PAZAPA-4460 file (N, C-alpha, C; in steps of 0.05 Angstrom, whole numbers, plus 32768, in hexadecimal, padded with zeros to 4 digits):
% residues 180
    n_x    n_y    n_z   ca_x   ca_y   ca_z    c_x    c_y    c_z   seq   type   mol
   811C   8154   7E0F   8139   8160   7E13   8138   817F   7E0C     1      X     A
   8140   818C   7E1C   814A   81AA   7E1E   815E   81BA   7E25     2      X     A
   8170   81A8   7E17   8190   81B1   7E17   818C   81CB   7DFF     3      X     A
   817E   81CB   7DF1   817A   81E5   7DDE   815A   81E7   7DDF     4      X     A
   8160   81FE   7DEF   813E   8207   7DFE   8134   8213   7DE4     5      X     A
   813C   8221   7DD0   812D   8224   7DBB   8126   820A   7DA5     6      X     A
   812C   81F2   7DA9   8126   81DF   7D9D   8125   81C1   7DB1     7      X     A
   8114   81C6   7DC3   810D   81AA   7DD1   80FF   8196   7DBE     8      X     A
   8106   817C   7DCD   80FD   8166   7DBB   80ED   814E   7DD1     9      X     A
   80DF   8142   7DC6   80D6   8120   7DDA   80EB   8114   7DDD    10      X     A
   80F1   8109   7DF1   8108   80F6   7DFB   80F9   80D2   7E02    11      X     A
   80E4   80DB   7E14   80DD   80BD   7E1B   80C1   80C8   7E2B    12      X     A
   80B8   80AF   7E38   809F   80B2   7E43   80A1   809C   7E5B    13      X     A
   8091   809A   7E73   8092   8087   7E8A   8073   8084   7E95    14      X     A
   8063   806E   7E90   804D   8070   7E94   804F   805F   7EB5    15      X     A
   8048   8071   7EC6   8049   8065   7EE3   802E   805E   7EEB    16      X     A
   8033   8051   7F0E   8012   8044   7F14   800E   805C   7F28    17      X     A
   7FFC   806E   7F16   7FEA   807F   7F28   7FF1   809B   7F1E    18      X     A
   7FE8   80B2   7F26   7FEA   80CE   7F15   8009   80DB   7F23    19      X     A
   8015   80E2   7F13   802E   80F0   7F1B   802B   8109   7F23    20      X     A
   803A   8116   7F3F   802E   8124   7F4C   8045   8138   7F57    21      X     A
   805F   8132   7F55   8078   8136   7F5E   808E   811F   7F4F    22      X     A
   80A6   8132   7F4D   80C2   8128   7F44   80D8   8138   7F4B    23      X     A
   80EC   8123   7F52   8103   8130   7F5A   8115   811C   7F50    24      X     A
   8134   8129   7F48   8147   8116   7F38   8160   8119   7F49    25      X     A
   816E   8101   7F51   8188   8103   7F61   819B   80E5   7F50    26      X     A
   81B2   80EB   7F4B   81C3   80D8   7F45   81BD   80C9   7F2F    27      X     A
   81AB   80DA   7F16   81A4   80C7   7EFC   818B   80B4   7F06    28      X     A
   8180   80BC   7F1B   8164   80A9   7F21   814A   80C1   7F24    29      X     A
   8136   80B7   7F15   811C   80C5   7F18   810C   80BB   7F29    30      X     A
   8107   80CF   7F46   80F1   80C6   7F55   80DB   80D6   7F4C    31      X     A
   80BE   80C6   7F4D   80A2   80C9   7F42   8094   80D0   7F60    32      X     A
   8082   80DA   7F64   8070   80DB   7F7B   8050   80D6   7F68    33      X     A
   8046   80BA   7F73   8029   80BB   7F60   8018   80B3   7F7B    34      X     A
   7FF6   80B3   7F71   7FE7   80B9   7F7F   7FCF   80B4   7F6F    35      X     A
   7FB8   80AD   7F7A   7F9D   80A6   7F74   7F9B   808D   7F6E    36      X     A
   7F98   8082   7F59   7F8C   806E   7F52   7FA0   805A   7F45    37      X     A
   7FA5   803E   7F3E   7FB8   802F   7F34   7FAD   8038   7F17    38      X     A
   7FCC   802F   7F09   7FC7   8032   7EE8   7FAD   8028   7ED0    39      X     A
   7FAC   800E   7EE2   7F96   7FFA   7ED1   7F7F   7FF8   7EE2    40      X     A
   7F78   800E   7EF2   7F5F   8008   7F05   7F47   8022   7EF6    41      X     A
   7F35   801F   7EFE   7F17   802F   7EF5   7F15   8048   7F0B    42      X     A
   7F0A   8054   7F03   7F0A   8069   7F1C   7EF1   8063   7F32    43      X     A
   7EE4   8045   7F2D   7ECE   803F   7F45   7EDE   8034   7F5B    44      X     A
   7ECD   803C   7F6E   7EDA   8031   7F8E   7ED8   8017   7F90    45      X     A
   7ECE   8004   7F83   7ED0   7FEB   7F87   7EEA   7FDC   7F75    46      X     A
   7EF0   7FEC   7F64   7F0D   7FE2   7F50   7F2B   7FD9   7F65    47      X     A
   7F32   7FC8   7F5F   7F4D   7FBF   7F6C   7F5E   7FD2   7F6F    48      X     A
   7F66   7FEC   7F57   7F78   7FFB   7F59   7F72   8018   7F60    49      X     A
   7F55   8011   7F68   7F4D   8031   7F79   7F61   8035   7F8F    50      X     A
   7F67   804F   7F94   7F79   8059   7FA5   7F8F   8047   7FA9    51      X     A
   7F9B   8040   7F97   7FB0   802B   7F9A   7FC8   8036   7F8C    52      X     A
   7FC4   8051   7F7D   7FDF   8059   7F68   7FF3   806E   7F7F    53      X     A
   7FEB   806F   7F96   7FFE   8083   7FA5   8019   8074   7FB4    54      X     A
   802E   807C   7FA8   8048   8071   7FB0   8058   8081   7FA0    55      X     A
   807A   807D   7FA0   808C   8080   7F95   8098   806F   7F84    56      X     A
   809C   8077   7F63   80A8   8068   7F52   80C6   8076   7F53    57      X     A
   80DC   8061   7F49   80F9   8068   7F47   8100   8060   7F25    58      X     A
   810E   806E   7F1B   8117   8066   7EFE   812B   8073   7EFE    59      X     A
   8143   8067   7EED   8163   806A   7EEB   8157   8075   7ECD    60      X     A
   8167   8096   7ED2   8161   809E   7EB1   817A   80A9   7EA8    61      X     A
   8195   8096   7EB2   81AC   8094   7EA4   81AB   8099   7E84    62      X     A
   8199   808D   7E7C   8197   808B   7E5B   8179   809B   7E57    63      X     A
   8171   80B0   7E58   8156   80BC   7E54   8140   80B8   7E45    64      X     A
   814B   80AA   7E2D   813E   809B   7E14   8135   8089   7E1A    65      X     A
   8144   807A   7E34   812F   805F   7E41   8133   805A   7E5A    66      X     A
   8120   8068   7E64   8127   8064   7E86   811A   804B   7E92    67      X     A
   812C   8041   7EA6   8124   8029   7EAE   811B   8025   7EC8    68      X     A
   8104   801E   7ECA   80F4   8013   7EE9   8107   800E   7EF9    69      X     A
   8110   8014   7F10   811C   800A   7F28   8106   7FF8   7F3E    70      X     A
   80FD   800A   7F49   80E7   8004   7F5D   80C7   8013   7F65    71      X     A
   80BA   800A   7F6D   809E   8012   7F7C   809F   800E   7F98    72      X     A
   809E   8027   7F9E   8094   8028   7FC0   8072   8034   7FC5    73      X     A
   8060   8022   7FC8   8048   8028   7FD0   803F   802D   7FE6    74      X     A
   8030   8047   7FF7   8029   804C   8010   8012   8036   801B    75      X     A
   8010   8035   8032   8004   8020   8042   7FE8   8025   8036    76      X     A
   7FD7   8012   802E   7FB5   800F   802B   7FB0   8025   8015    77      X     A
   7F92   801B   8013   7F85   802B   7FFB   7F86   804A   8007    78      X     A
   7F89   805C   7FF3   7F89   807C   7FFB   7F82   8089   7FE5    79      X     A
   7F66   8098   7FE6   7F64   80A8   7FD1   7F4E   80C3   7FDE    80      X     A
   7F53   80D7   7FD7   7F42   80F1   7FE1   7F3B   80FD   7FC6    81      X     A
   7F31   810E   7FC6   7F1F   8118   7FAD   7F24   8139   7FAE    82      X     A
   7F31   8141   7FBF   7F38   8162   7FBE   7F50   8165   7FBC    83      X     A
   7F5B   8171   7FD6   7F73   8184   7FD7   7F8F   8166   7FD7    84      X     A
   7F8C   815E   7FC3   7F9E   8142   7FC3   7FB8   8147   7FAF    85      X     A
   7FD2   8147   7FBC   7FE5   8145   7FAE   7FFD   8130   7FB8    86      X     A
   8015   812D   7FAA   802A   8120   7FAF   8040   8123   7FAD    87      X     A
   8055   8126   7FBA   806C   8133   7FAF   8084   811A   7FB8    88      X     A
   8095   8120   7FAC   80BC   810B   7FBD   80C9   8127   7FB7    89      X     A
   80DB   8126   7FC7   80F2   812E   7FD3   810C   8122   7FD9    90      X     A
   8123   8122   7FCA   8137   810D   7FCB   814F   811C   7FD5    91      X     A
   815A   8114   7FEF   8174   8126   7FFD   8184   8112   8009    92      X     A
   819A   810A   7FFD   81AB   80FA   8005   81A1   80DA   7FFC    93      X     A
   81A2   80CB   8010   819A   80B0   8010   817F   80B3   8017    94      X     A
   816C   80C1   8018   814C   80BF   8022   813C   80CC   8011    95      X     A
   8122   80C1   800B   810C   80CF   7FF9   80F9   80D1   800A    96      X     A
   80EB   80E5   800D   80D8   80F4   8018   80BF   80F5   8005    97      X     A
   80AA   80DD   8008   8096   80E0   7FF8   807D   80E9   800F    98      X     A
   806E   8101   8006   805A   8103   800F   8040   8103   8000    99      X     A
   802B   8101   800B   8009   80FE   800A   7FFC   8108   8014   100      X     A
   7FF2   811C   800E   7FE3   8130   8024   7FD6   812B   8036   101      X     A
   7FC5   8111   8036   7FB4   8109   804B   7FC3   80F9   8058   102      X     A
   7FDF   80E9   8051   7FE8   80D5   805A   800A   80D5   8063   103      X     A
   8009   80F1   8068   8023   80F7   8072   8043   80F3   805C   104      X     A
   8058   80F1   8073   806C   80EE   805F   807C   80D0   8060   105      X     A
   8084   80CE   8052   808D   80AF   8052   80AF   80B1   804D   106      X     A
   80BB   80A5   8058   80E4   80A6   8054   80EB   8094   804F   107      X     A
   80F7   8096   8036   8105   8079   802C   811D   807A   8030   108      X     A
   812E   8063   803A   814B   8066   8033   814F   805D   801A   109      X     A
   8159   806E   8002   8156   8062   7FE4   8178   805F   7FDC   110      X     A
   818B   8057   7FF5   81A2   804F   7FE9   81A5   803E   7FDE   111      X     A
   8190   802C   7FD5   8195   8013   7FBC   8175   801D   7FB3   112      X     A
   8175   8030   7F9E   8162   803B   7F91   814A   8022   7F82   113      X     A
   8154   800A   7F7A   8148   7FF6   7F77   813D   7FE7   7F8C   114      X     A
   8140   7FE7   7FAD   8132   7FE3   7FBE   812F   7FED   7FD7   115      X     A
   811F   800A   7FD7   811B   8019   7FE9   8110   8012   7FFD   116      X     A
   8111   801C   8018   810F   8010   802D   8103   8025   803D   117      X     A
   80EB   801E   803F   80DF   8034   8057   80EB   8034   8069   118      X     A
   80F1   8050   807E   80F9   8053   8095   80EA   8062   80AB   119      X     A
   80DC   8070   809C   80BE   807C   80B1   80A4   8088   809E   120      X     A
   8096   8087   80AD   807B   8096   80AA   806C   80AA   80B7   121      X     A
   806F   80C3   80B3   806F   80DA   80C4   804D   80E5   80BD   122      X     A
   8038   80DF   80D1   8024   80F4   80CD   801B   80FE   80E3   123      X     A
   8006   8115   80DF   7FFD   8125   80F2   7FE1   8125   80F5   124      X     A
   7FDE   810D   810B   7FC3   80FE   8117   7FB0   8117   8126   125      X     A
   7F9C   8125   811C   7F8F   812C   8125   7F72   8125   8133   126      X     A
   7F69   811E   8152   7F5A   8110   815A   7F40   811B   814E   127      X     A
   7F2C   810D   8153   7F0A   811B   814C   7F03   8127   8162   128      X     A
   7F12   812A   817C   7F13   8140   818C   7F1A   8157   8187   129      X     A
   7F29   815D   8173   7F3E   817A   8170   7F27   8191   8162   130      X     A
   7F26   819E   8169   7F1D   81B5   8155   7F27   81B8   813A   131      X     A
   7F41   81AC   813B   7F49   81A9   811C   7F42   8192   810C   132      X     A
   7F35   8182   8121   7F28   816A   810B   7F15   8175   80F4   133      X     A
   7F1C   816B   80DA   7F00   816A   80CB   7F04   814D   80C5   134      X     A
   7EE9   8148   80C5   7EE6   812B   80B0   7EE2   812D   8092   135      X     A
   7EEF   811B   8087   7EF1   811E   806C   7EDC   8103   8062   136      X     A
   7EC6   8111   805B   7EAD   8101   8055   7EA2   8106   8032   137      X     A
   7EA6   80E8   8025   7E98   80ED   800B   7E9E   80C9   8002   138      X     A
   7E8E   80C7   7FF9   7E8D   80A6   7FF5   7EA2   809C   7FE1   139      X     A
   7EB2   80B0   7FD1   7EC4   80A8   7FC3   7EE4   80A8   7FD0   140      X     A
   7EE5   80B6   7FE5   7EFD   80B9   7FF8   7F01   8098   8005   141      X     A
   7F18   808E   8005   7F2C   8075   800F   7F3D   8081   8021   142      X     A
   7F3C   807A   803C   7F56   8082   804D   7F5F   8066   8054   143      X     A
   7F71   8065   8063   7F87   804D   8071   7F85   8051   808A   144      X     A
   7F69   805C   8093   7F6A   8063   80B2   7F4D   806D   80B4   145      X     A
   7F42   806C   80D0   7F25   8071   80DB   7F24   8084   80D7   146      X     A
   7F10   8097   80C7   7F12   80B1   80C1   7EFB   80C0   80DD   147      X     A
   7EF3   80AA   80EB   7EDB   80B1   8100   7EF0   80B0   8115   148      X     A
   7EFA   80A8   8118   7F13   80AF   812F   7F2C   80C9   812C   149      X     A
   7F34   80C8   8112   7F4A   80DF   8113   7F4B   80E6   80F8   150      X     A
   7F55   80F5   80F5   7F5F   8101   80D7   7F81   8102   80D7   151      X     A
   7F8F   8100   80BC   7FA3   8109   80C1   7FA5   8121   80B6   152      X     A
   7FB1   8135   80C0   7FB8   8150   80BA   7FC9   814D   8098   153      X     A
   7FBB   815D   808E   7FC4   8164   8070   7FE1   816C   806D   154      X     A
   7FF6   815F   8063   800C   816F   8062   800D   8179   8046   155      X     A
   8013   8198   8048   8009   81A2   8030   802E   81A8   8025   156      X     A
   803F   81B0   8035   8056   81B3   8026   806E   81A9   803B   157      X     A
   8082   81A2   802F   809D   8194   8047   80B0   81A9   8036   158      X     A
   80CC   81A6   8047   80E6   81AD   803A   80F8   81A2   804B   159      X     A
   8112   81A2   8045   8125   8193   8055   813D   81AC   805B   160      X     A
   8147   81AF   8075   815A   81C3   8079   816B   81B2   808F   161      X     A
   8185   81B9   8092   8195   81B3   80A3   818F   819E   80BA   162      X     A
   8186   8184   80A3   8180   816B   80B0   8166   8165   80BB   163      X     A
   8159   8178   80B3   8141   8178   80C5   812C   8177   80AB   164      X     A
   810F   816E   80AF   80FE   816C   809C   80EA   8184   80A9   165      X     A
   80DB   8193   809B   80CE   81A4   80A7   80AF   81A1   8090   166      X     A
   8095   81A2   809C   8083   8194   8090   8071   81AA   80A3   167      X     A
   8059   81B0   8090   8041   81C9   809B   8021   81B1   808D   168      X     A
   8010   81AF   80A2   7FFA   81AA   80A8   7FE4   81C6   80A7   169      X     A
   7FD5   81C9   8095   7FC0   81DA   8092   7FB1   81DF   80A8   170      X     A
   7FB1   81CE   80B7   7F9A   81CD   80D0   7FA7   81D2   80F0   171      X     A
   7FC3   81CB   80ED   7FD1   81C8   810A   7FE5   81DD   8104   172      X     A
   7FFD   81E0   80EF   8010   81F3   80ED   8023   81E3   80EB   173      X     A
   8040   81E6   80EE   8058   81DF   80E2   806A   81D0   80F1   174      X     A
   8073   81B7   80EC   8089   81A1   80FA   809A   81A4   80F4   175      X     A
   80B2   819A   8105   80C7   8195   80FB   80D2   8176   8101   176      X     A
   80DE   816A   80F4   80E3   814A   80FF   8107   8149   80F3   177      X     A
   8115   8139   8104   812C   8131   8105   8130   8118   8107   178      X     A
   813B   8107   80F6   813D   80ED   8103   8151   80E8   811A   179      X     A
   814C   80D7   8125   815F   80CC   813E   8175   80BA   8134   180      X     A
***
């Protein structure tokens, strides 16, 4: 609690499934972007939770001392990259935008926070024939796509303005997206 900035105090904590990477709050709901491994896994490639902690968790924080879990939405497949990996979430109106640097942006309808619905998944596909292709090779990396055929461009930043989603990939440029 930081109502009195000179005297902050601990209120509560939340144990999430993955490493928390980004947060946003709207209408007394806390949205948490997570990544890497599931909470109960070890860090070995053969562990069932390895690369399974990627997703978005939503909590009701109307009573901050007792956050209430509402839902978890995980991304497709196992995913883990050991270098420039980060996860973010931004909320605008009835939509949450979860980003995983090498797996793009997932858009969820959150009009019902206890049962969000995925409405889109945006990626930047870079084929192996492109000069911008950079094969990710490491025995600890896990991707839900064929890294020999293509790479998904790393989404490093994104923002929302005037009904559009703008996002940047370090290899190919800046993009804008507007739902039909």
